[in-house]
C-alpha positions, 0 to 999 in steps of 0.5 A: 259120184263116179263108179270105178270104171268112169273114175278112171276115165275122168282121171284121164280127162283131168290129166289131159286138162292139166297137160293142156294147161302146162302147154298153154303156160309154155306158150304164155312164157314165150309171149310174155318174154317177147312182149317184154323185150319189145315193149316201149314204155309209152305203148302198153296196148300189146302188154295189156292184150297179152296179160288179159288173154293170160288171165282169161285162159286161167279163168277157163282152166279153173272153170274146166277143173271145177266141172271135172272135179264135180264128177270126181275130185279125189285125184286133184288132191294127190294127182298122179300126173304130179311128182311127190314134190309138187303134191307136197306143196299142194293146197286144195288141189293147187297152189296157195293164192297168197303165194302169188303175192309172195312172188311179187314181194320176191321180185320187188326185193330182188330188183330193188337190190339189183338197182341199189347195187348198180347205183352204188357201183355207178353202173348204167341201168340196164334195158329191163329197168327202162320197161316203164314200171318194173316190179321194183318201181312199185309205189307206196299206194300199190304196196298198201293195196297189195298188202291189204290183198295179202291179208284178205287172201290169207284170211280166206285161205284159213276159212277154206282150210278150216272147212276142209278140216271139218270134212276130214273129221266127218270121215271118222264120224258115223256111219264110217267109224261104226262100219270100220269097227264092226268088220275086219274088211269094210265092204261097199256098204251103202251107208259108207258109200253115201258118206264117202260120196258126200265127203267127196262132193264137199271137197269138190265144192271147197276146191272150186271155192279155192280155184275161185280165190286163186283166180280172183287174187290173180285178177286183183293183182293185175288191177293193182300193178302196171301192165309191165309189172303184171307181165313180169309177175305172170312170167315169174309165176309161170316159170316157177310152176313149170320149173317145180314140175320139172324139178320134181320129175327129175328128182323122182327119176333120179331116186326111184329110177335108181331104186328100181335098178337096184331092186332088179339087180338084187332079184336077179342075183339072189332069190332069198327074202333077205336079198329082196328086202335089202334091195328096197329103199 
């Protein structure tokens, strides 16, 4: 795997790849909102074009991630460019593919509830309902296919998780365990370095497998739903991703920014160990 100096360079490339993807997603949101607003139920061509481009962009992103992870994958499992909130939600360097389907269920339930309320209150249906195939219009055949996909994806997620657990167990196996027991400070022993490199290579393979599952899940969802349903789903998913990133950033600024301010004030006010300890969270 990469040396310490090249690892830093690779991490910067990985961070740049992520930043670029976030910018692309922001553009996707604008495009989706525009095409949904101007959509006419008998003309799905523009919707299909936008949805197809978004799916292709996601495929390119996963391929680029896979290429960078083969050089060094550790950063993807606790990215420095993410907040603690986001890292706590990660599965194999990203979101769970099954969460895509849960977004569909959430949209379906929310829109169905809204339409029921409108019907009971005898309120005229709004414009969004007339898109021609919103998520609340999922039919029985679509729901069966989505449910089957959900079960299949969960099964594949479990298999990848088990493989990851096996790799983690190998870290406590020879020669790493023996080297750690034999010395107080584990130096860069060749056998240990080789074992850790092998583990990281294995995790890179699993992350690529997880990314492939994420892409295949997205592609199959788009195949099952109508163009307008696909656009609504993609819009909801991208808004969720960007919102989580922003929520996590704001929470950390509020918490750690306050902690840093308190620590600086305490250090200026007193130099004792007691005052320094009291300034930490």
